[in-house]
Each structure stands twice: as structure tokens, then as C-alpha cells.
C-alpha positions in Angstrom: -13.3 39.2 -55.8 -14.8 37.4 -58.8 -17.2 35.3 -56.4 -18.6 38.6 -54.6 -19.4 39.9 -58.3 -20.8 36.7 -59.4 -23.2 37.0 -56.6 -23.7 40.8 -56.6 -25.1 40.1 -60.3 -27.1 36.9 -59.2 -28.8 38.9 -56.8 -29.6 41.9 -59.0 -31.0 39.5 -61.5 -33.3 38.2 -58.9 -34.5 41.8 -58.0 -36.0 42.3 -61.4 -37.2 39.1 -62.2 -40.7 38.2 -62.3 -41.0 35.5 -64.1 -38.7 32.4 -63.0 -40.1 29.8 -60.8 -39.2 29.3 -57.1 -35.9 30.1 -55.6 -33.0 28.2 -57.0 -29.8 27.1 -55.5 -26.8 28.3 -57.6 -23.3 27.4 -57.2 -20.7 29.3 -58.1 -17.3 27.9 -59.0 -14.0 30.2 -58.8 -13.8 31.7 -62.2 -14.9 34.7 -64.2 -18.5 34.9 -64.7 -19.1 35.7 -68.4 -22.8 36.1 -70.2 -23.6 35.8 -73.6 -26.1 39.1 -74.1 -25.9 39.1 -77.4 -27.9 35.7 -78.1 -29.7 37.3 -75.2 -28.7 34.2 -72.9 -27.8 35.2 -69.5 -26.0 32.1 -68.3 -24.8 28.9 -69.8 -23.9 26.1 -67.0 -21.4 23.7 -67.6 -19.3 21.5 -65.7 -16.9 23.0 -63.1 -14.5 22.1 -60.8 -14.2 22.3 -56.8 -14.5 25.5 -54.8 -18.2 26.1 -55.2 -19.6 28.6 -52.9 -23.7 27.9 -52.2 -26.3 30.7 -52.0 -30.0 30.7 -52.1 -31.6 33.3 -54.6 -35.2 34.2 -54.4 -36.9 35.3 -57.2 -40.1 37.1 -58.1 -39.9 40.1 -56.1 -37.6 43.2 -55.5 -37.8 42.9 -51.7 -36.8 39.2 -52.0 -34.0 39.8 -54.0 -33.0 42.7 -51.2 -33.5 40.0 -48.7 -31.0 37.9 -50.4 -28.7 40.3 -50.6 -28.3 41.0 -47.2 -28.1 37.1 -46.8 -25.6 35.8 -48.8 -22.5 37.4 -47.3 -19.9 35.6 -45.5 -16.2 35.7 -45.5 -15.5 35.6 -48.9 -17.3 39.0 -49.8 -16.6 40.6 -46.4 -13.0 40.1 -47.3 -13.2 41.5 -50.8 -13.1 44.9 -49.0 -14.6 48.1 -50.0 -13.7 51.5 -52.1 -15.2 54.6 -52.3 -17.1 55.2 -55.8 -16.9 58.4 -57.2 -20.2 61.2 -56.6 -20.3 59.4 -53.1 -21.2 55.7 -54.4 -20.0 52.4 -52.6 -17.5 50.6 -54.4 -16.5 46.8 -54.2 -12.7 45.7 -54.6 -10.9 48.6 -56.3 -13.6 50.3 -58.5 -14.5 53.5 -59.1 -18.0 54.7 -60.7 -20.2 57.7 -60.6 -22.9 57.1 -57.9 -22.0 53.7 -57.5 -18.5 52.2 -57.7 -18.1 48.8 -59.7 -15.4 46.8 -58.3 -12.5 45.5 -60.6 -14.3 42.3 -60.6 -17.5 43.7 -61.9 -15.2 45.5 -64.8 -13.7 42.0 -65.5 -17.5 40.8 -65.8 -18.6 43.4 -68.3 -15.3 43.0 -70.2 -16.3 39.1 -70.6 -19.9 40.0 -71.6 -19.4 39.0 -75.3 -18.1 35.8 -74.1 -20.1 32.7 -74.4 -19.3 30.6 -71.1 -19.6 30.6 -67.7 -18.0 28.4 -64.9 -21.4 27.7 -63.0 -23.6 25.1 -62.2 -27.5 25.9 -61.8 -29.6 23.2 -60.4 -32.9 23.3 -58.9 -33.6 22.3 -54.8 -32.6 18.5 -54.6 -31.7 17.9 -58.4 -28.3 17.2 -59.6 -26.6 20.0 -61.2 -27.3 20.5 -64.9 -24.5 19.0 -67.0 -26.1 20.5 -70.2 -26.1 23.9 -71.1 -29.3 25.7 -69.7 -30.8 28.9 -71.9 -32.2 31.4 -70.0 -34.2 34.0 -72.4 -34.2 37.5 -71.9 -38.1 37.8 -71.9 -38.1 35.8 -68.8 -35.3 37.6 -67.2 -36.2 40.7 -68.1 -39.4 41.1 -69.8 -38.0 43.4 -72.2 -36.6 41.4 -75.3 -37.8 39.7 -78.0 -38.0 35.5 -77.0 -36.0 35.0 -80.1 -32.4 33.6 -79.2 -31.2 36.4 -81.8 -33.7 39.6 -81.1 -33.5 42.8 -82.9 -31.0 45.5 -82.1 -33.3 47.8 -80.1 -34.6 45.0 -77.9 -31.3 43.9 -77.4 -29.9 47.3 -76.3 -32.9 47.4 -74.0 -32.4 44.1 -72.8 -28.5 44.5 -72.1 -29.1 47.6 -70.0 -31.3 46.0 -67.6 -29.0 43.3 -67.4 -26.0 46.0 -66.6 -28.8 47.8 -64.6 -29.2 44.7 -62.6 -25.7 43.8 -61.7 -24.8 47.6 -60.7 -27.3 47.0 -58.3 -26.6 43.9 -57.1 -23.1 45.1 -56.4 -24.4 48.1 -54.5 -26.4 45.4 -52.5 -23.7 43.4 -51.6 -21.4 46.0 -50.6 -24.3 47.6 -48.6 -24.5 44.2 -46.6 -20.4 43.6 -46.6 -20.5 47.1 -44.8 -23.0 46.0 -42.3 -21.0 43.3 -41.5 -18.1 45.0 -39.9 -18.2 45.8 -36.1 -16.6 47.3 -33.3 -17.6 47.5 -29.7 -16.0 50.9 -27.9 -14.7 50.4 -24.4 -13.0 53.0 -21.9 -10.9 52.2 -19.3 -10.1 54.0 -15.8 -13.6 55.6 -15.4 -13.7 58.1 -13.7 -10.8 59.6 -15.8 -7.1 58.3 -16.5 -5.0 61.3 -16.9 -6.3 63.6 -14.3 -7.9 63.6 -10.6 -9.2 67.2 -11.2 -13.0 66.8 -10.6 -13.7 69.5 -13.0 -11.3 68.7 -15.7 -12.6 65.3 -15.8 -16.4 66.4 -15.7 -15.0 67.9 -19.3 -13.4 65.4 -20.3 -16.1 62.7 -19.8 -18.7 65.1 -21.5 -16.9 65.6 -24.4 -16.5 61.4 -24.9 -20.0 61.2 -24.4 -21.1 64.0 -26.8 -19.0 62.2 -29.4 -20.1 59.1 -28.9 -23.8 60.3 -29.5 -22.9 62.1 -32.6 -22.0 58.8 -34.0 -24.6 56.9 -32.4 -22.3 54.6 -30.5 -22.9 52.6 -27.4 -19.8 51.9 -25.3 -18.5 50.3 -22.1 -16.7 52.4 -19.4 -14.6 50.1 -17.1 -14.9 51.5 -13.5 -11.7 52.2 -11.0 -13.6 52.5 -7.6 -11.0 54.0 -5.7 -11.0 57.0 -8.2 -14.7 57.4 -8.0 -14.5 57.7 -4.2 -12.1 60.2 -4.4 -14.3 62.6 -6.3 -16.7 64.9 -5.2 -18.5 64.1 -8.4 -17.7 60.7 -9.1 -20.9 59.0 -8.9 -22.4 61.7 -10.8 -19.8 61.1 -13.6 -21.1 57.3 -13.6 -24.3 58.5 -13.8 -23.7 60.5 -17.0 -22.6 57.4 -18.8 -25.7 55.7 -17.8 -28.1 58.3 -18.8 -26.1 58.5 -22.3 -27.7 55.0 -22.9 -24.1 52.8 -22.0 -23.2 50.2 -19.8 -20.5 50.2 -16.9 -17.9 47.4 -16.0 -15.6 46.6 -13.2 -11.8 47.4 -13.4 -11.5 46.4 -10.0 -11.2 48.7 -7.5 -7.6 50.1 -7.1 -6.3 48.9 -10.7 -3.6 46.7 -8.8 -1.7 43.9 -11.1 -3.1 40.4 -10.9 0.5 39.1 -11.1 1.3 40.7 -7.4 -2.0 39.5 -6.2 -3.4 36.5 -4.4 -6.6 34.9 -5.7 -8.3 36.4 -1.8 -6.6 39.7 -2.6 -8.2 39.5 -6.1 -11.4 38.8 -5.2 -11.4 41.7 -2.9 -10.8 44.3 -5.7 -13.3 42.7 -7.6 -16.1 42.9 -5.1 -15.0 46.1 -3.6 -14.6 47.7 -7.3 -18.4 46.3 -8.0 -19.6 47.9 -4.9 -19.0 51.6 -6.5 -21.1 51.1 -9.5 -22.9 48.4 -9.3 -25.9 50.3 -7.7 -26.3 52.6 -10.4 -26.6 50.1 -12.8 -30.5 49.8 -14.6 -32.4 47.1 -12.5 -32.9 44.3 -12.8 -30.0 43.4 -14.1 -29.6 39.6 -15.7 -26.8 39.8 -18.1 -23.8 39.1 -16.7 -21.3 42.2 -15.5 -17.8 42.6 -17.4 -14.9 42.9 -16.0 -11.1 43.8 -17.4 -8.5 42.9 -16.2 -5.8 45.8 -15.0 -2.9 45.8 -17.6 -5.2 42.7 -19.3 -2.9 40.4 -17.1 -5.3 37.2 -16.8 -2.9 35.2 -14.5 0.4 34.7 -14.0 0.4 31.0 -13.3 -2.0 27.8 -14.3 -3.4 27.8 -10.9 -4.1 31.3 -10.3 -5.8 31.3 -13.8 -8.2 28.8 -12.7 -8.5 30.4 -9.5 -9.6 33.6 -11.3 -12.0 32.1 -14.0 -14.1 30.2 -11.1 -13.9 33.7 -8.9 -15.5 35.7 -11.6 -17.8 32.6 -13.0 -19.1 32.8 -9.2 -19.8 36.5 -9.3 -21.6 36.4 -12.3 -19.0 38.0 -14.4 -18.0 37.3 -18.2 -13.8 39.0 -19.0 -13.9 41.9 -21.6 -11.4 41.1 -24.2 -9.8 43.5 -26.2 -8.4 43.3 -30.3 -7.7 46.9 -30.8 -5.2 48.8 -28.7 -3.4 51.8 -29.7 -1.4 52.5 -27.1 -3.4 55.9 -26.6 -1.9 56.3 -22.6 1.8 57.0 -24.5 0.2 59.6 -26.5 -2.1 60.5 -23.6 0.9 61.2 -21.4 3.0 63.2 -24.2 0.2 65.4 -25.3 -0.8 66.5 -21.6 3.1 68.0 -21.5 2.3 69.1 -25.0 -0.7 71.0 -23.7 1.0 72.6 -20.4 4.2 73.7 -22.8 1.7 75.1 -25.0 2.5 76.4 -28.8 1.7 73.6 -31.8 2.8 70.3 -30.0 -0.6 69.4 -29.1 -1.7 69.5 -32.8 1.2 67.6 -33.9 0.3 64.8 -31.6 -2.9 64.7 -32.4 -2.3 64.0 -36.0 0.2 61.3 -35.3 -2.0 59.6 -32.7 -4.8 59.7 -35.7 -2.0 58.3 -38.0 -1.1 55.6 -35.6 -4.9 54.4 -35.0 -5.8 54.1 -38.5 -2.3 52.1 -38.6 -3.4 50.0 -36.0 -6.8 49.2 -36.9 -5.8 47.8 -40.2 -3.0 45.9 -38.7 -5.8 44.0 -36.5 -7.9 43.9 -39.2 -5.6 41.7 -41.2 -4.2 39.9 -38.2 -7.8 38.4 -37.5 -8.6 37.6 -41.2 -5.1 35.9 -40.9 -6.2 33.6 -37.9 -9.8 33.0 -38.3 -9.8 33.4 -42.0 -12.7 35.7 -41.8 -13.8 39.2 -40.9 -14.6 39.3 -37.0 -16.1 41.6 -35.0 -13.7 44.0 -32.9 -13.3 45.2 -29.4 -11.6 48.9 -29.3 -9.7 49.8 -26.0 -9.2 53.3 -25.1 -8.9 55.0 -22.1 -11.0 58.2 -20.9 -8.2 61.2 -21.1 -8.3 64.7 -22.4 -6.5 63.3 -25.8 -9.5 61.1 -26.5 -11.9 63.8 -25.7 -10.7 66.2 -28.2 -10.2 63.7 -30.7 -12.9 61.0 -30.6 -15.0 62.3 -33.4 -11.8 61.8 -35.8 -10.8 58.2 -34.3 -14.5 57.0 -34.7 -14.5 58.4 -38.5 -11.6 56.1 -39.0 -13.8 53.0 -38.2 -16.8 54.6 -40.3 -14.5 55.1 -43.3 -13.8 51.3 -43.1 -17.0 50.7 -43.1 -17.3 49.8 -39.6 -20.7 49.4 -37.3 -20.5 50.3 -33.7 -22.1 47.3 -31.9 -22.2 47.0 -27.4 -19.4 45.1 -26.2 -21.7 41.8 -25.3 -23.0 42.0 -29.3 -19.4 41.8 -30.4 -18.4 38.8 -27.8 -21.0 37.0 -29.1 -18.8 35.9 -32.3 -17.5 32.4 -32.4 -14.5 33.8 -32.6 -15.0 34.8 -29.0 -15.5 31.7 -27.9 -11.7 30.4 -28.4 -9.9 29.2 -25.6 -7.3 31.7 -24.0 -4.9 29.4 -22.5 -1.6 31.3 -22.5 -0.4 31.7 -19.0 2.3 34.8 -19.0 2.9 37.7 -17.0 2.8 39.8 -20.0 -1.0 41.3 -21.4 -1.3 40.7 -25.2 -4.0 41.5 -27.3 -6.7 38.5 -27.4 -5.6 37.8 -31.2 -2.2 36.6 -30.1 -3.6 34.6 -27.3 -6.2 33.4 -29.8 -3.8 32.4 -32.4 -1.5 30.4 -30.0 -4.2 28.2 -28.9 -5.2 27.4 -32.6 -1.6 27.0 -33.5 -1.6 29.9 -36.2 1.7 31.4 -36.4 1.5 35.3 -36.5 4.2 37.6 -36.5 3.9 40.2 -33.8 6.7 42.1 -34.7 4.7 44.0 -37.4 2.2 45.9 -35.1 3.0 49.3 -35.5 4.6 51.0 -32.4 4.2 54.5 -31.6 6.9 56.9 -33.0 9.9 57.1 -30.7 9.6 60.4 -30.9 6.3 60.1 -28.9 7.3 57.5 -26.5 10.3 60.0 -25.8 7.9 62.7 -25.1 5.6 60.7 -23.0 8.5 59.7 -20.7 
């Protein structure tokens, strides 16, 4: 938290500084930043211990300050979290303020503004850190104060106002940059539909999902079950509608059979036949790999099968589509279909419970990835094309937006280094990739903490 605020303050100062010469490499150590504004010194540099976080601060223009604000964020800043400031502002940590919410770290900073020391070291590029106190006077930094270390009262008030404004501005930039670092790719399984075989109903379901994605400017990948497309009079039209709305299509095999019960040759046939249904609909030329999502996320129940499948998919130009957030929407969807048929308030109750569960699941997997990788990672959300998601997708996407997620493509999400982690787990089950990666990395996690659908929902789905 404190490190985040220190960075925000530094960037904010850089945005208003016209005088300091050249970018400086600043190492900020764990501790509380304090500034002696009464005698117009911005920073006093003293020796400090380990735990440094380095960043470059370009000075000379607001543009450079903004650029740096967008470039200095790393895992520690992202992990600080975000909170809403009163009046629609952006907060860092748990702070609240009018217009811009300044986090607890900033409050700590301001509360120590009259102190005289800071655990920071300033150095010029290619120079050893200064071990003596360095004074930067307000005229140098803000151009509005007397150069005397003890300025007159009015000059001092003006200087402090400029410093405070720079702080708030920097915190807001850091929060905005942090917001941009949280990303999620949306994927939808079982195109053209998971819970119906009726052409008219599926047309309505698909259109509702596509319109919700449009409203949130989200690009998704839909995974096709070829057999279901072939069985519908409008099956290819439904796939085309996804492409026309700017989305990608991937392979979910031809019949959605479980790999655990298939030979390698049988699985290869499933892949080839599934691809033949949608490949011709994709924009051409296509040079990037196609995505395949395993039915039930079963990747092979023996080491030999896993190795054979990996070779088969590579030879056919496929990349495996992973998923990192899954909310058991199929359980809720089954219960929802029955509630809609029965009428009454059951459907509304299930929608509310579904959104509550999804919010818990998002938070759980975000925290799980932090535990495994020590930082924020992009996520891949697994949903199904069903009536429940058609009716509440706007609200589901708002859950991500409320948590400062930005929607990205599946390909963009999977370029993150976390997705290069080996999956070496041979199992008949289909766990989320976080559990696979934790196992490969030797990180102990407790899957029993994962939220499950309420017992009454599971009972209603049966």
C-alpha cells in the first residue's frame, strides 16, 4: 500500500515539474514516505534497508508524467486493490474522498507531511545512491515558492497546495493504470446452445448474449459443438452472427465426447469433424492457431494419451484454451430452466443467487492466482451459451467491471507468462488451470475454500 502511494506521489510531482534535469532512477524502500513541506523540502534522502522497488520518473512535462504513471505499475501496485471514491472518484486501497478517493496510504502520507524523514534514496543514473541529505526546494519543484528554505506563510501555503494536488493527481494516475492491468477474456462453450435444441429459442439466446457483449465492448470466443450446428436449420447462421459481431470461434469437438473414454484416433476424428463445421466460416486468411477447449476440461487420463493429444493438436495448428474462472453456470442453468417452466418467482431468485455466487467465484480465483504467482494475472472466464446467461450477462459483466477488469481476447490473455506454466497433471478430472499450475510449481493451495453452488440450487438442478 505505502509503496503504491509513494510511486503515485513521485509521478504526480514529475507531472508538474519543469525544472528538474533528466529522468532520475528512484529507489523507494518499504516504509512511510514523509515530506518536510514546512521548510519546503520535498524529500530528504537517508540510507535505507532492503526491499527496494525501482522505477524511472521522467520529468519535464505532464505527458511524460502520465506516461510514467502508466508504465511503473507492477504486481505490488496491482495488489493494492481499488476502492470507489465518493463522488465517482477512483481510490487506491480503502480510501474515500470527494472526486478522487485517496487511499489509506495517502492518508498516512499526509498525516506525516510535517515530519522530516523518509526512507528513500535518490540517485542519478549510473551513480551510487546518495548517502547524505538532499534538499529539493519548492521553487525547483513547483515554481511557486520562495527559494529560501523558510518561505513566507503565503508562499508556503501555495507550495503545500501544489504538492497536495500533485499527490492526488499521481494517485489517480496510478489507480487508472492499475485498473488497466486487470484483464479477463470471455469464452462461451457449447455453441450454438447448451440447454436447448430449438432453433428459435437458440436464436434468441445467442442474440441476447451478443448484444450484451456489444454493450460492454467485449470480444469473446465461442466454442462450437459441430453436431449441434448440423442438427439446426439455422446452425450456421448462428455461428455467422458471432463472427459478424467481431468474435472468434473455437473447436469444442464434434459431439462433446469425454476424452477419458476415447482413443487417440477417436479424439483426432472428433477434432477434425468439429473443425470442418466452422473453419470455413472464419475470416481468411487465418495464420494464427485455432483454439480447442477440451470437453469437461479433460486433458487425458494417462501420460501416453496426454502426450499423444498434445502432438495431435500441435500438428493440426491448435492452441489449448484454458480457463481460470468457472462459476458452475450449468448447474444454475438447469435449475433456471425448471423455474421458468414452473413460473412464479423462482427464476428471479435463481438469477440473484447466480450473480452472488459468480461474484464470490471471481474474487476467489483472483486471490488464488495471487497466491500462486504473487501478482495479478489475466483471467479466462468459462461460460455456456444458455438462457440464464442470456438473461443476466449484462450483470455478470458488470461484476468484472466493478472489480476494474478490462475485457480482452483469449489470445491476448494467454500471452501472459503465467499461461506458459507447464500443466503436468494426469487426472481423470477437469480442474481449473490454477490448480494444475499450483501443482506444477509446488505451491500448496486449498481447493476446499472454493465457493460451491448453494445446496438448494444443486437440488433444484437435479
